[in-house]
C-alpha positions in Angstrom: -6.8 30.1 9.4 -6.6 27.0 6.6 -5.2 23.5 6.1 -4.3 21.4 3.7 -5.9 18.1 3.3 -5.0 15.1 1.4 -8.1 14.5 -1.2 -7.3 10.8 -2.5 -9.8 11.8 -5.4 -7.4 13.9 -7.1 -4.6 12.9 -5.5 -3.1 16.2 -4.1 -3.4 18.3 -1.1 -6.5 21.1 -1.0 -6.8 23.7 1.6 -9.9 23.7 4.2 -10.6 26.6 6.5 -11.9 26.7 9.6 -15.7 27.8 10.4 -16.8 30.1 12.7 -16.0 29.2 16.9 -13.2 26.9 16.1 -10.6 26.7 17.9 -8.2 24.3 16.6 -8.0 21.8 13.0 -9.1 18.6 14.4 -12.7 18.6 13.7 -12.5 20.7 10.2 -13.8 18.3 7.6 -12.7 18.8 3.8 -15.5 17.4 1.0 -14.8 17.1 -2.1 -16.6 14.5 -4.3 -18.5 13.0 -1.4 -15.1 11.8 0.3 -14.5 13.5 4.0 -11.3 13.6 5.9 -12.2 14.6 9.3 -8.6 15.7 10.2 -4.8 16.0 9.5 -3.4 13.2 11.6 -1.4 10.3 11.8 -4.8 7.6 11.8 -6.2 9.7 8.6 -2.5 9.4 7.1 -2.3 5.5 7.4 -6.3 5.7 6.7 -5.8 6.9 3.0 -3.1 5.1 2.3 -5.2 1.4 3.1 -8.0 3.4 1.5 -10.6 2.7 3.8 -9.8 -0.9 3.6 -9.7 -1.4 7.4 -13.5 -0.5 7.3 -14.4 -3.1 5.3 -12.7 -6.1 7.4 -14.3 -4.8 10.4 -17.8 -5.7 8.9 -16.9 -8.9 8.6 -17.8 -11.5 11.0 -14.7 -13.4 10.3 -12.2 -10.8 11.2 -11.0 -9.7 14.2 -7.9 -8.3 16.1 -6.7 -5.7 13.1 -3.6 -4.0 14.0 -1.6 -1.3 12.2 2.2 -1.0 13.4 3.7 2.5 12.8 7.0 3.3 12.0 9.1 6.8 11.9 9.3 7.9 8.6 13.4 7.8 7.3 15.5 10.9 6.6 17.1 11.8 3.0 20.3 10.8 4.2 19.3 7.5 5.7 17.4 6.3 2.3 21.0 7.6 0.2 23.1 5.5 2.5 20.9 2.7 1.8 21.3 3.5 -2.1 25.4 3.8 -1.7 25.6 1.0 0.7 23.8 -1.5 -2.5 25.1 0.6 -5.3 21.5 1.3 -6.6 19.0 3.9 -6.4 15.0 3.3 -5.3 12.7 4.7 -7.3 11.1 7.6 -6.5 7.7 6.5 -5.2 9.6 4.0 -2.5 11.7 6.6 -1.5 8.5 8.9 -1.1 6.9 5.8 0.9 10.3 5.6 3.1 10.3 9.0 3.6 7.1 8.7 5.1 7.1 5.0 6.8 10.2 3.2 7.6 8.3 0.2 6.6 4.5 -1.3 6.8 2.5 -3.6 8.5 -1.5 -4.2 9.5 -2.6 -7.4 10.2 -6.0 -9.1 11.0 -6.7 -12.8 12.2 -9.2 -14.4 10.0 -11.4 -17.3 11.2 -14.5 -19.5 9.8 -16.0 -19.5 13.3 -16.9 -16.0 14.3 -17.7 -14.9 18.3 -21.2 -15.8 17.9 -20.6 -19.7 17.2 -20.3 -21.9 19.9 -16.7 -22.3 21.2 -16.1 -18.9 19.9 -13.7 -18.6 17.1 -11.2 -21.4 15.7 -7.9 -21.6 14.4 -7.0 -18.1 13.0 -5.1 -17.6 10.1 -3.0 -14.1 9.4 -3.7 -11.3 6.9 -1.4 -8.7 5.7 -0.1 -5.8 4.1 3.6 -5.6 5.0 6.7 -3.7 3.2 10.1 -4.4 5.3 11.9 -1.7 6.9 14.6 -0.6 4.8 17.2 -2.5 7.2 15.4 -5.5 6.2 14.8 -4.4 2.4 18.1 -7.0 1.9 19.5 -9.5 -0.9 18.2 -12.3 -2.2 20.9 -14.8 -3.3 20.6 -18.4 -5.0 19.1 -17.7 -8.2 20.0 -18.5 -11.8 21.4 -16.1 -13.8 22.5 -15.7 -17.2 24.9 -13.5 -19.8 22.3 -10.8 -20.4 19.4 -10.2 -18.0 16.1 -9.4 -19.6 12.3 -9.5 -19.1 10.3 -11.3 -21.7 7.0 -11.0 -22.4 4.9 -13.8 -24.0 1.5 -13.3 -24.5 0.2 -11.9 -20.8 3.2 -13.2 -18.8 6.7 -12.3 -18.0 9.9 -14.1 -18.1 12.5 -13.1 -16.3 16.3 -13.6 -16.8 18.6 -12.4 -14.7 22.6 -11.8 -14.8 25.5 -11.6 -12.3 24.8 -7.3 -12.2 21.2 -8.2 -11.2 20.3 -7.3 -7.6 17.3 -8.9 -5.8 15.9 -7.3 -2.7 13.0 -9.1 0.0 10.0 -7.0 0.2 8.5 -9.0 2.6 7.7 -12.5 3.5 4.7 -14.6 1.6 5.2 -17.8 3.7 8.2 -20.3 4.4 8.1 -20.9 0.2 8.0 -17.2 -1.4 8.9 -13.9 -0.9 8.0 -10.1 -2.9 11.0 -9.1 -4.4 12.2 -6.1 -6.0 14.5 -6.8 -9.0 16.6 -5.2 -10.3 17.8 -6.1 -13.9 20.8 -3.8 -13.6 21.8 -0.9 -11.7 20.0 1.8 -14.0 16.9 0.3 -14.9 13.7 0.9 -12.8 13.3 -1.9 -10.8 9.9 -4.1 -11.0 8.2 -6.7 -8.6 8.0 -10.5 -8.6 6.9 -13.1 -6.5 10.2 -15.2 -6.1 9.2 -19.0 -4.9 12.0 -20.3 -2.8 11.7 -24.5 -3.9 12.0 -23.8 -7.6 13.9 -20.6 -7.8 11.2 -19.0 -10.3 10.4 -15.5 -10.4 6.7 -14.8 -11.5 5.9 -10.9 -12.2 3.3 -9.1 -9.9 3.8 -5.4 -11.1 5.2 -2.7 -13.1 6.2 -0.9 -9.9 5.7 -0.7 -6.3 2.6 1.3 -6.5 0.8 -0.5 -8.5 1.7 -3.5 -6.2 0.8 -1.7 -3.1 -2.2 -1.1 -4.7 -2.7 -4.9 -5.8 -2.5 -5.6 -1.7 -5.4 -3.4 -0.9 -7.6 -4.7 -3.8 -6.9 -8.5 -2.3 -7.6 -7.3 1.2 -4.2 -8.8 2.6 -5.8 -11.9 2.1 -2.8 -14.6 3.4 -0.9 -16.0 0.2 -2.5 -13.9 -2.1 0.1 -13.1 -4.4 0.1 -17.0 -5.6 -2.2 -16.0 -8.0 0.3 -15.2 -10.3 2.3 -18.3 -9.3 1.9 -21.6 -11.9 0.6 -23.7 -8.6 -1.7 -21.0 -7.9 -3.5 -20.4 -5.0 -4.1 -22.9 -1.7 -7.7 -24.0 -1.7 -8.1 -22.2 1.7 -6.8 -19.1 0.7 -9.6 -19.5 -2.4 -12.3 -20.1 0.5 -11.4 -17.2 2.2 -11.5 -14.9 -0.8 -15.2 -16.5 -1.6 -16.1 -15.2 2.1 -14.3 -11.7 1.8 -14.0 -10.6 -1.5 -16.5 -13.0 -3.0 -16.1 -12.3 -6.9 -12.6 -11.1 -6.8 -10.9 -14.2 -8.4 -13.5 -14.6 -11.4 -13.1 -11.2 -12.4 -11.9 -11.0 -15.8 -11.0 -7.7 -16.3 -7.0 -6.3 -15.6 -6.7 -5.3 -11.9 -4.0 -3.4 -12.7 -4.6 -1.1 -15.7 -8.2 -0.1 -15.7 -8.0 3.4 -17.3 -11.7 4.8 -16.0 -12.3 5.7 -12.3 -15.6 6.5 -10.7 -14.9 9.4 -8.4 -18.5 8.6 -6.6 -17.4 5.2 -5.7 -14.0 6.3 -4.0 -14.7 5.5 -0.4 -15.7 1.7 -1.8 -13.6 -1.2 -1.9 -13.8 -1.5 -5.7 -10.5 -3.0 -7.3 -11.1 -0.3 -10.0 -10.6 2.6 -8.3 -7.4 1.5 -6.5 -5.6 1.6 -9.8 -6.4 4.8 -11.9 -4.0 5.3 -14.2 -4.5 9.0 -14.0 -2.8 9.0 -10.8 1.1 9.4 -11.5 3.2 6.4 -9.6 4.7 8.5 -7.4 1.9 11.3 -6.6 -0.1 8.7 -3.9 2.9 8.6 -1.5 4.2 12.0 -2.2 0.8 13.3 -1.3 0.5 11.4 1.7 3.9 12.4 3.0 3.5 16.0 2.5 0.2 15.5 4.5 2.2 13.6 7.8 4.2 16.8 7.2 2.1 19.5 7.3 0.3 17.7 10.5 3.2 18.3 12.4 3.4 21.8 11.5 0.0 22.4 12.4 0.7 20.5 16.2 3.7 23.1 16.2 1.5 25.9 15.7 0.7 28.4 18.5 -2.7 28.2 19.9 -5.9 30.7 18.2 -6.3 33.9 20.3 -9.8 34.3 21.1 -9.7 37.8 18.9 -7.9 35.9 16.3 -10.1 36.7 12.8 -12.3 33.1 11.8 -12.5 32.6 8.2 -15.6 30.9 7.4 -15.4 27.4 5.5 -16.3 28.3 1.8 -19.7 25.4 1.0 
């Protein structure tokens, strides 16, 4: 008997056979290029999605109360209903994401004092990686419009011009003054990800697609307000201090965190921004593969228990 396990190094599922004497698939590890997935489970689904971020944060004395909210995936008809009601098509990678999980919320608390210090932890700030549930993927209004919508690239920066045909949806809230927005310049273009400032009604480009944005969330450890790094105002001083303690060097990193072409497979378990942004993986493969893993888990749980006389296949080493 064999099962399929997600290999993030390859962006696909690989087969893994039962070893002699094992009665279920829970403890069968798949080893490939140093990466080990202990079992096909909901836990491993979310852990693969976060690329091991939880283990990195757990090692910090400044971080506590890590929490993962879990959401049931949507049926295709539910996604199509949302698309029909809003007269646009979601990109394939975002569809695959919602098909696996209707939203995402991973939070933790950061405090400058740890538990070992006198008085315990001080005032905490909440780090988070969030994607709104599809019901909360709502329209944003109030921005300036022009006759023609376009995205102008000026050097390394992008300028967004929206028209009456453009549509903007709230992907998540950053703070009281800003949101992460899914922006359609028109109904037939692929949407891009922007930071929208409520104060001055200005858009700042973050990423060209949802997959890259989600990887950027992980690369920045979900540090609160990290999205301001792309804005004119820049990061608040307190956020810079958190980066100094949790991810020293990230803000001084000169290389582009999105367009790194090379990938060191041996370091796939390490939180190196370069590995999250491997250009060899397609925009949809990550979420499609994780969705397939979750579906496979349900099939495995539904399988009848193996009888004592069942044939056992040894794991190929």
